[in-house]
N, C-alpha and C positions, 0 to 999 in steps of 0.2 A: 608434565613437561615433555616426556618422551612422545606423548600423543601429538603435541604440536610439532615436535622435531620430525616425526614421521612424515608429516606433510612438508615441512621446510626442507629437509634433506632431499626428499624426492623431487621437489620443485627445483632446487639448485642443480641437481644432476641432470634434469631434463633441459634446463636452460643451457647448461654446458654443452650438452649434446647438440643443441640447436645452433649455438653461436660458433662452434669450432671451425666450421667451414664458411662462415660469413666473411665477405670481402673486407669489411671494416675491422675484423679481428685478425684476419690473415696478415694484414699489412703491418701489424705490430710484431710479427715474428715470434709469437708465444704459443703456437699451436700445440707443440709437444708438452709444454708446461700445463696447458689446460687439459690435455688428455690424461696426464698424470693425476691432476686434481680430480678428474672424473672417476678414475679408477679407485682412488682413495675413498671417495664418497660412496661408491658402490659397495666397497668392503665395509664401511661403517654402517651402512643400512642393514647388513647382516647381524649386527649386534643389537639393533634397536628392539627386536621382539623380546630378547632376554632382559634388556634394560627396563623395558616396560613392566615386566613382572616383578622386578626387584627394586624399583626406584624408591618406593616408600619405606622399605625395610632396611636398606643399606645406604649409609651416608656416602660411601665411596662412589656408588653408582649415581646417586643423586648429584654429587659434585661433578662427576664426569659429564653427565648430561648437561649441566649448566655451562661447563666449558665448551662443550660441543655446540650448544645453542648459540653462544656468542660467536663462535667460529663460522657457523652457517650464515648468520646475518652478515658477517664481514665478507664471506664468499659472494653473497648476493650483491653487495656493494661493488666488489671487484668486477663482477660480470658487467654491471652497468657501466662502470668506469671504462672498461675495455671497449665496449661498444661505442661509448660517447667519444673517447679520444681517437679511436680508430676512424670514426666517422668524420671527425674534424680533419684528420690527416688526409683522408681521401678527398675532402672538399678543397683542401689547400693544395694538394698535389694530384690532380686527376690523372696525370700521365703515368702515375705509379700503379694504376689499376692492372695493367697487363703484367707488371713484374711480380705481382702476387702469385701468379701461376707458374713462374719460372722455377725449374728444379735446379738444385745445386748452386743457386745464387742467394747469398745472404741478403735479406731485406734491409739489414742495417747498413749495407753499402749502397742501397738503391734510393733511400729516402733521406733528405737532408736533416730532418728534425730528429736527430739521434737522442738528444737529451730526454725528450718527452717519452719516446718509446722505451728508453732504458729505465726510466722511473717506473713505468707500469710493469715492465718485465721483472724488475727487482721485487716489486710488491707481490706479484703472483708467485715468484719462486720462494720468497720468504714465507708466504702463507702456506704454500705447498709443504714446506718443511714442518711448519707448526701443525698442520692437519695430520701429517704422517705421525708426528709425535702423539697426538691425541688418539689416533687409531691404535697405535701400539700399546698405549696405556689401557685402552679398552680390551685388547686381546688378553691381557693378564687375568682379568677376572670375569669376563663375559663370554658366553658360549657363542661360537660362530655357527650360524644357522644358514641353511640353504635359502638364498634370497629369491624365492619365487614371489611374484606380486600377490599380495594378499587379496583374496576375492572380496570386492567391495559389496557390502550389503546394500541391496537395492532399496531405495526409499519406497515403502509400500504405498503405491498410489491407488491400489485396488480397493474397492469395496469397504473402505474404512468408514464406518458410520459416524460422521462428524458430530451428529447431534445426540449421541448416546448419553453423554453426561447430562443432557437436558431432559431425559426421559423422566416424567413425573413419578412413575412407579419405582424409580431407582433412587432418586434424590429428593425425598421429602415432599410428596404431594400434599399430605395433610398440613405440614408446616407452612407450605407455600400458600394454601387456601386460607389458613387461619390468619396469617400475617397480612394478606391482602384485605381480609375482612376488618382486621384491626386498623389498617391505614384508612380505610373508607369510613369506619365508625368514628374516627377521630379527626376527620377532615375539616371539622368546624372548630376544633380546638385552636387556641393561640399557638401552642407548641406541643408536639407529641413526639417522643423519641423511642425508637425500637433498636435492638441490637442483635446481630447474629455473631455468635462466638464459636471459635473452633480452631484447631491447629492448622498449620499451613497445608494446602493441598486437599483439605477435607471436603470442599465444595461450598464454602461460604459465598463466593462470588456467583456461582451458578444459581444458588437459591435467591440471592439478591437480584440477579438479572431477571429471574422468573417474576419476581414481585414488580420490579421496575417496568417490565414490558407487558404486564398483564393487561388484557383489554379493559378490565374494570377500572384500572388505575388511569389508563390513557384517557385524557379528556376531562378528568375530574379535578385537575389542578391547572391554574393559569400558567405556571412555570414548572418545569422539571429539569433536574441536572444530576449527572453522575460524576463525582469527583474522586480521583485517586489521591490519597494523602500519603506521601512517602515518609520514611523515618526522619529524614533531614528536611522537612518541609520548610518553606519560607512563607511568611504572611502575604507578601506581595504575589507570589506564585499561586497560592490558593485563591486569592481574590480575583486574580486575572482569569483563572480557569473557570470559576463560577460565572463570571461575566461573559466569557467566551461561550460557555454552554447555553446561556440563556439569550445569546444574540445581542449583547450590549458592547459596542466598540469602546476601546480605550487606547490611550497612548502608551508606548513602551516605557516612557520615563516617568509615568505617574507613580506617586508613592502610595503607601498603604492607606493613609487617611483619605486621599482623593478617590481611590478605588472603592473604599468602604462606603463613602457618601454616594458614589455612583450606583452601587448595589442597592443601597437603601431606596433611592429614587426608582430604580427599575422594578422593585417588588412591592412598592408602597400600595397598600390596600389590595394585594393580590394573594392568591393561595400558592404555596410552593412545596413541592415534594423533592427532597434532597437526599441523595445517597452519598455517604462518606465511606469510601472503600479503603480497607487496609489501614485503619487508624492505629497508630502506636502511642500517640500522646493525646490526652483529652484536651490539651490546650488548643489544638487545631479548631475545636468547636468553641471552647470557653472564651479564649482570648481573641479569636479571629472572626468567627462567623456569628456568634450569638447576638452581638449588639446590632450589626446592620440588618440581620434578618428579623429583628423585632418589628421592623416597619411593615411586614406582611400581616395580612389578616389571619392567615393560617400557615404554619410551617410543620410539616411532618418530616422527620429526619430518620433515615435508616442507616445504621452504622454497622460495618463489618470489622471485626478485630479478633486478634488471637488471645486477648487478655480480658478476663472478667473485670479487672480493676479499671480498665479504660471505659468499659460500658457503664460501670457504676459511677465513675467520676463525671461522665457526660450527663448522667441522670436518666438513663434508659428506663422507661416505665415497663417495657416488656423485653425479656432477654430469651433468645432461643439458642440452645447449644446444638451444634452439628457434630454428631458423634461419628466415629469410624464405622465403616460398613461391616455388617456381619459377613461371614464367609459365603453364605448362600447368595446374598444380594451382590457381593463382590464378584462371584462367579457369573452371575447373570449379566453384570456390567461388562465383564471381560468378553463373554461370547457374543453379546450384542454389539460391542465395539468392533469385533472382528467380522460381523455380519454372518455369523454361523447360524443358518436357519434350519438345517436338517436335524430332526430330533435324534437320529442315530448318532450324529457327530457330537451333539451336545452331551448325550449320555456317555459315549465312549471316551470323551475328553474330560469328563466331570472330575474324576479323582485327581488327575495331574493338574487340571485347571485350578481346583481348590487349593492344591499345594502351592501353586504360584501366588494365589490371592493371599495365602498366609504369609508368604515371603514378602509380599507388598504391604503387610501390616494392616490390611483393610483400608488403605488410603486410596481414594478414588483417583487422584492424580497419578499415583504410582501404577495403578491398574491400567489407566489409559495409556501411559507411555510404554508399558510393556507389550501392549497389544500389537503395535506395528512391528515389533521384533518377532513376535510369535507368527505374524502373518507371512514372514519370509521363510518359515519352516514348514515341513510337512505336518499336516493335521493328524498327527499320531502321538502316542505317548513318548515314543523314542525321539521324535523330532522336537517335542517340547522339553524333553528331559535335557537336551543339549543346552537349552537356555538356563534351566535351573542350575546346571553344573558349572556355569561360567564363573571364573574367579572374580569378575567385576562386582558381584553381589557383595563381596566382603572386602572391598578396597579399604586399606587402613589409612589412617591420618586424614580421614574425611569426617566432618561433623555428622552425627547420626542422621539428621534430617536430610542430608545430601547423599548418603550412601544408598546401597541397594538398587532398586529399580531406576531411580533417577540417574545415578552414575552409569548404570548399565545401558540406559537409552542413549547416553552421550557416547559411551565407548563403542557402541555398535554403528555409529554414524560413519559414512564414507569420510575419507581424509579431508576433502575440501569443505564438507559441511561441518566438521569439527571446528575448523578454523573460523568458519562463518559464524558459528554459534558463539565463539569467544568474542568476536567483534561486537555482538549484541551487549556484552557486559560494559561496553563503553558508553551506552546510553544511560542517562539518569534513571533512577528507579521510577517505575510507573509511566515513563514517557512513551509517546506514540512513535513507532518506527515505521517509516514509509518505505514501501517496497522499492521504489526507484532509488531512494537514498542508500539503502542497504546494498542493492545490486551494484551501484556505482562505487560504494565504499569497498566492496570486495573485488571490484574490477573482474568479475567472473560471471559465468552464466548461471546465476543463482535464481533467476526469475521463474524457472519451471517449478520451484519448490514453494511458490506462493500462490494462494488462492484469493488473497485479499490485498487491497491497496495499502492498508494500514494494519498493524498488529501491535500487540503488547506482549512482553515477556513475563511469564509468571515469576514472582519474586524468588521462589525456590530455584528455578532454573538460572535466574540471574546470579543468585548466590553461588551456585555450582560453577558457572562460567567464571565468576570472579575468583573463586578459590583455585581453580585449575590454572588460571592465567595471572595469579597474584604477583609473580616476580617480574612480569613484563608489561602488565596493564594496570592503569590507575584511572579511576573516575572520581573526581572531587576537586577541592580547592588545592592547587599545588603548594600554597603557602602552609598547608597543614602537614606537609610531608618533609621529613628531614632531607636536607640538601644531598647528603651522601647516598641516598637511595635513588635520587632522580636520574643520574646518568645510566643506571641499569634498566630503566624503563624503555620499552619499545613502542608502546601505544599509550597516549595520554588523552584523557577527555576532561576538559576543565569545566567544572560546574561551580559557579560562584555568583553571589548577588552584589559583588563589588563593582565599582565604576570602571576599573581597569584590570587588564590581565598582565601579569608579570611571571616570567619563568625564573625560578630561583638561581642565584649565582652559585655555580658548581666549581668555581676556581679553574684549575688547569684542565680538569676533566672535560670530556666532550659529551654533550647531550646526544644520545644515539637514537632518539625517538624516530620511529618510522611513520607514526600517525599522530596528528594533533587535531582534536575536535574542540570546539567551544560551544557549550550549552549554557546560556545565561538568561535570567529572567528579563534583563534589559540590555540594550546594546552596549557592550563594554568597549573601552578604548584599548586599542592594541598598538603598541609601538612598532615602528618599522624595523627596529633592531632585531625583532624576532626571526627575521629571515637569515640573519647571520649566525644564529644560535642553533640552527637545525640542519646541519650538513647532510644528514642521512634521511631526511624526510621524504616520504612517498605520498602520504595523504595529508593535505593541509586544508582544513575546513575552518575558514574564518567567517562563514556566513552569519549575517545578522550583527556583526561587530561594526564599530564606527571608524574603522581604519580608513584613511583618506588617500594614502599614497603607497604605491608599491615601488620599492627601490630597485635600481638596476641590478643589484647583487642577487636578485631572484634567479638570474641566469646561471648562477653557480650551483643551484639545486638540481644537479643532473639526474638524481634518482626520482624526482617528483613525477607522480602518475596522476594525481588528482589535486586540482586547485579550485576550491569553492569560495567565491567572493559574493555569493548571492546576498542582495540586500545591503551591501556595504556602501560607503560614501566615496568610493574611488572615482576619479574623473579621467584617469588615463592609465594605460599599461605601458611599461618601458619596452623598447625594441629588443632588449636582451632576452625577452621571453622566448624568442626564436631559438635560443640555445637549449630549451627544454625538450630535447628530442624524444624523451620517454613519456612526455605528458600525454595522457589518454583522455582525461576529463577536465574540461574548463567550463565552470559554471559562472556566468556573469549576469544571471537573471536579476531583475529588479534593482539594478544599479542606476539610480535616477540621474546621477551626475555624469554618467559615461556616455559620450556621444560619438566616439570614433574608436576604431580598432587599429592596433599597430600593423605596419606593413609585414612585420616578421611573423604574423599569425599563420601565414601560408607555409612556414618552415616547420610547423609542428606535424611532422610526417606520420606520427603514430596516433594523432588525435582521433578519438572515437565519438566524443560527445562535446557539443558546443551549445551552451544554454544562453540565449539572449532574450528570452521572453520578458516583457515589461521594462526593457532597457531601451531608451530613446536613441538608438544608433542611427546616425544620419550620414556617416562616412565609413565606407568599408573598403577592404583591399580586394583588388581583382585577383582572380585565380583560386578561389575557394575550391574549385573542382579538382585541384591537384591533391587535395587531402583525401585520397582515395579510400582510406579506412573509415571515414566518417559514417556512423550508422544512426546517430541521434542528433537532430538539428531542431532546437527550440527557438522560435522567434526569428526565423530566417527572413530578413527584410528584403522585399522585392523593390527594384528600381532600376538603376543603371543607365538612365537617360542623361544624367549630368555627372561631370567629374573630370579628373585629370588622367594622365597616362597610367597612373598606378592605383588611383582611388576612384570611387563613384558613390552616388547617394544611396545605393542599394544594389543587391545582386540581381543579375538577369536570370530568368527562369532557365535559360540555356545552360547556365553553369551547374545545374543539377545533373546534366546528362551523364557525366562520368562517375557519379557517386552511386555505384551499383550495390553497395552494401547497406543502404539506408533501411532502417527498421522503423524509425519514428521521425516524421517530418511535419514541422509546424511552419506554414508560410503565412507571413503577415504583409500588410499594405499591397494586396494583390490588385487594388485599383490602379497602381502605378505600373503594372506589368504591360508588356506588349505581346501580342499573340505570337506563339511559337511557330517554328517551321515544321513541327511534327506533332502528332497526337500520341507518340510513344514515349514522351518524356518521363512519365511515371508508370506507364503500363508494363514496361519491361523490368521494373524493380521488383523482382520476385520475393525479396525479403521484407518488403514494406508491409508493416502491420498496422501502424497508426498514422493517420493523415488528418491534419487540421488546416483548413483553408479559411483565411481571414481577410476581410476588408476593413479599413479603418472605420470607426464609428461615424455614422452619417451625421451631417449637419442639417440645419433647417433649409438650406438651399437645395431645391429639387435637382435631381440628376437629369442631364440632357439625354436626348434619344441616342446620341452618339456614345455617351458614357455607358448607357444601359446595354446597347448593342455590343460594345467592346467587352464589358465584363462578362456578358453571357457567352461570348466567343472564347474568352480565356478559360472560363470554367469548363466549357464543353471540351476543351483540349486536354484538360487535366484528368484524363481517364486513368483510374488507379489499377493496380494489379489485382487479380482475382483472389490473391491471398490476404487482402486487407481485412482486418478484424474490427477496426474502430475508424469512424470518419466523423468529423465535425465541420460544419459549415457555419461561419460566423459573419454577420454583417453583409451578406450578399444582397445587392440591390437590383439584380436582374428581375424580370417579371416572370420568368419560367426557370425552373430548376434544370440543371444539365440532364440530358436524356440518359446518361449512364447511371443515374440513381434508380436502379432497378435490379431485379434478381439475377439478370445475366452477368452484370459486372460486379455485383456485391454479394456473391453467393456465400462468402465466408464471414461477412460482417456480423458482429455480435452487439455492437454498441453504436448508436447513431444519434447525433445532435444536430438540430436545425435551429440556430439561434439568431434572432434579429434579422431574419430575411423578410424585410418589411414590405416588399413590393410583389412578392409571388402570390398570385390569386388562387392557386391550387396546390395542394400538397402532392408530392411525388408518389408513384405507385409502390408503396413499401410493404404492402400486405403479403407479398409472395417471397420476401426475403427469408430463405429457409432457416437461417441461424440467428436472426435478430432477437436479442434478449432484452435490450434496454433502448427505449426511444424517448427522446426529449424534444419537445417543440416549444419554443419560447419566442415571443415578439413577432408573431405572424399577424400583423395588423390588417393585411389585405384579405385575409381569409374570411368569407362570409358563411360558407357551409362546407362541411366535410362529408363527402359522399363515397359511392362505390369506387371511384377512381383511386382513392387512397388505399383501399383494400387491394386494388389491382385486378378486380374481377370484371370490370366493364368490358363487354364484348365476349366474355367467357360465359360459362354456365354456372352461376352461383348456386343452383339447386343440386349440382352434382354431389352425391353422397360422399365423395372422396375429397371435395374441395375444402381446403383449410386456409384461412387467412391469419397471418401473424402466428405461425405454428409454434414458435418457441418464445414469443414475447412474454416476459415476466414483469416488466416495469414500464409503465407508460406515464409520462409526465407532460402535461399541457399547461402552459402558462403564458399570459400576455397575448390573448387572442380576443380583443375587446369587441370585434364586430362579427364574431361567429354566431349565427342564429340557429343553425340546424346541424345535427351530427347524427348520421345514420349510415351504417356500413352496408345496408342492403338497398336494392332498387325499390321504388315505390310499390310496385305490384308484389314484391316479395315480403313486404313488411308483415310482421306477425300480428295477429289479432290479440287483444283489442287494439285498434289503431287510435292514435291521438291526433287531433287537428285543431288549429286555432279557431276560436269563435270570433264573432263580430267585435266583441269588446276586448279581444286579446286573451280571453280565458281559454283553457284547454278543454275540449269536449271529447267524449268517447263514442266511437261507433263500433258496433259489433260486426265482425267478419268471421268467415269460416276459419277453422283451426289451421295454423301455419304448416307449411311443408317443412321437411327437415332442413332445407336451406344450407347455406355455407356455415361451416364451423368456424366461429370467430374466437380469437384470443384464448385458445385452450390452455395456455400456460400462465396467463396473467396472474401475478401475485400482488401487485401494488398499482393502484390507479390514483394519480394526483391531478386534479383539475383545480387550478387556483382561481376560484370563482370571483374573487374581488377584482380580477382583471378580465374575466370572461363574462361581462355583464349582460351580453346579448344571448348567451347560450341558455335556452329554455328547456330543451328536450334532450334526453340522453337515453339511448338504448344499448344495453350490453347483453350479448348472447354468447353462451358457451365459454365464458371465462372461468374454466374449471379449477383454477388455482387462486382466484381472487378471494381474499378473506374479509376485507373491510372496504366499505364505500362510505365516505364521509366528507364533510366540509366543502359543500358546493352550494353556497348561500344564494345563488341567483337562479338555480334550476327550478323549473315549475312542474316538470313531468319526468318520471323515471320508469323505465321498463327494464326488468332484469329477468333473464331466462337462462336456465341451464348452468347456473353458477353454483356448483355442487359443494364447494367448501366455504362459501360466503357465510360469515358469522354475524356481521354487524352492518347496519345501515343507520347512520346518525348525522345530525346537524345539517339537515336539508330544510331550512326554515320556510322556504317559499314553495316547496313541492305540494301541489294540490292533488295530483293524480299519481298513484303508484301501482304498477302491475308486477306481480311476482309469479314465477313458474319454475319449478325444478330447482329449488334452493333448499334442500333438506336440512341444512345446518344453520339456517338463519335464525339465531336465538335472540337477537337484539334489534329492534327497530325503534328508534327514539329521536327526539329533536326534530320532528316533522310537524311543527306548530300550525301549518296552513293546510294540512291534509284533509280533503273532503271526500275523495273517492279512492277506494282500495279494491283492486282486482286481484283475486287469488285463484290459482288453479287448484283442483281438488288434491293434487299431490302436496299442497301446502297446508292442508287442513290441520294436521297434528301440530306441526312446529309453530304455526301462527297463533296457537292458543297461548303461547308464552307472552305475546306482545299486543295482540289485537284488543283485548279488554282495556289495556292502558291507553291505546290510541283512541278507542271509543270514548273513554272518560275524558281524555284531553280535548277531543272535538266538542263534546258537550259543554265543557267548561269555557272554552275559547269562543266557539261559534254559536253556542246555544242550540245546537241541533245534533242529530245522530250522524255518525260516520257512515257513509254509504259503502257497503261491502258487497261486491259482485263476484259471481262465479266466472272464472275465465275458462270458457268452454272451447 
């Protein structure tokens, strides 16, 4: 509790410091009262360290902290109220602005509305007296400590080896291989079940992930799915999750019977590999999935669970128990997790390190979470001893599985991240947490602590977060909670499978919740009366509910920071929304019945995020540029040609001019834009990181020359800042891409998408983008060949030994390019021998040439290549050179010739049924070549001699069986 208070008291004191001199607060005449409040808070902060140590042992301290927590929440409300009411007074009496700086003149004689000011002043003074009383109570039994700001532990971003838990020599290499072999050995069985059993945090999921992602498993089943099964699972939720994972659409209101029949149809006469993770009750298989999955020809089920009884009840034919780590193996995991590579360091820290492993009980999860804490200390016995000696190891009143290293890892977090972690407990068990949602929920700059768009919380950490925040956070069905506890809650997450959401009747008491989230399997009905029951609400997330109307009383929710109506049925917003001057996040995405925005939206002076993506807005308010703090605009509709004095059919591009804080900008309906008077509209936005440029989906009617020229001019003017990291162009119908799509203007871009640019006949020169990691090209129907211009080397010297194309590209996805006939990154004369050319009958012939020169290094970081061949039906030849991170090349059913060179980690080439000619050079790890039923010629360099022995005999046998002749194998000299 005190840990949360540490953040809350500090936050309130900082807010007081900021608002005392604000004009909107000075006008209330309460400056001295607020300063007194600030002084009392500062003194209380001095008690918190002592209270932190004694709260679990002494009930008096515990009760005092509870009283203080309620007071701090009330203080936060008063600060909001003062800002809000003071702002209204300023708006009503603008002439009073000068009087706020007059000395010796009482503001109570300067402003007419005495009653309102007096009410606020009395509230502040009464609260001041109450807080002073709480402070004096604390003085009686708590030690006053020097209040120096506690040095925050820096989150160790350095060198933490993220994949250490996945090291096969640390977590069950033999078990992994054995279970993969068992899965494959029983892939013809009707049903085969395996189980991994072990305590929480021991590595069950890690082992299951190894099996699920094993290259031998991939491609052996028609369908694969990984499903997390929570303690309080629902039949509907499980079935929906299975359908979602195998790509089968469903309606939100479908019942279990309908979903089950849909699953039966989807897997009928197919093979299916299913992982059921974290199973607590065997009924999730027996009653929910066993019957519909019987339609499959083969079902292999892998279960992870903490209990032998669950595995036995499900009928597991093989059970593997994951045990705790030995001290030696645990120490190896610890130093590898910290990236300690020096032998001397490993030896010098061995004794203290093994002592830490013993305190972690050999639990891999505990060892992993202690590593970042140790990384902030000196790599000496003395430095690590400070961690061992921390009192957090033996925190009382915690369940055994949550104490020790797990609690210590929480206790060492910076203040703001402690609060953030507790927010995660509001998500249902095993649910996916999207980075954007979490960042908005915290309304803080938490983004720097995420490396993935989506994450899940380990159930032990979720239990820890729930335990710490039990008195103020609740996640579940509110009807299951006694009404007397409800008013004490500050954060509520409603999880229910009922048709409607109701808050319990608490009588005369007030619901003081600051956060309300709804997580339901189907869209629940939400009564509009909910807005009258939540006067203290700051985060109101009604996304996905079936609420249809927002009442005018929403304007009374002066504390509201976040309003999420994503995917609801609302058709309008009341003008009273303009009173929400503290609102920072307004999410109106996917509101299909909403066509216009209220005029008052321009009064939301603190708005940071406005989400309109997927909402058919056709009437907007002029003056969006006055919301100067906007930094995230999703679905910004362009137009402005028609409208009235106050509204228009869309915003003009010029209205972006004054939004200098933009970080994420998504522009839609750009075909309705008019050319700007400047090319600096986006170029001077130094904070802009994400830019999406969209035209409306094209129709069958061809675009006129005037339309094409206009859209090309508009895109040419939208030159982005050089700090941009993501850019997506969607539905562009010009014939040439804007000239700024090059390394000069996009030097920081890491992710780039070109989607449905149907008329562009050449790809832009992207090969020299120095930081590009992900490239997706989709719907490029006009492209007939991809040549050196794409690499960006035309006119340069591609033979230069230092020339590198796509130097950091890791993932290349090409889809929907039906007319592409040739793809080569090098000039004709630079192509490496043996060369391939089309014969008279369309076949591919080989001609021998001299050995290739070093040439340009291509795709040195490529890890994943996706060419969706069912749409690239004209692409016959593919040459890949120097893709030194590419591991798999597969599923290109229309390719007839493949040349791979210098792909050092490539492990598998498979499912290329029409390839007749394959050339391989410098691929020392290529252990699998299969699914090449048409192969007739194989060219191998001498450096492929040893590794090719693993698969050439099988290819030769296959050629003899299919074609009745030997496979021609040539030396690539």
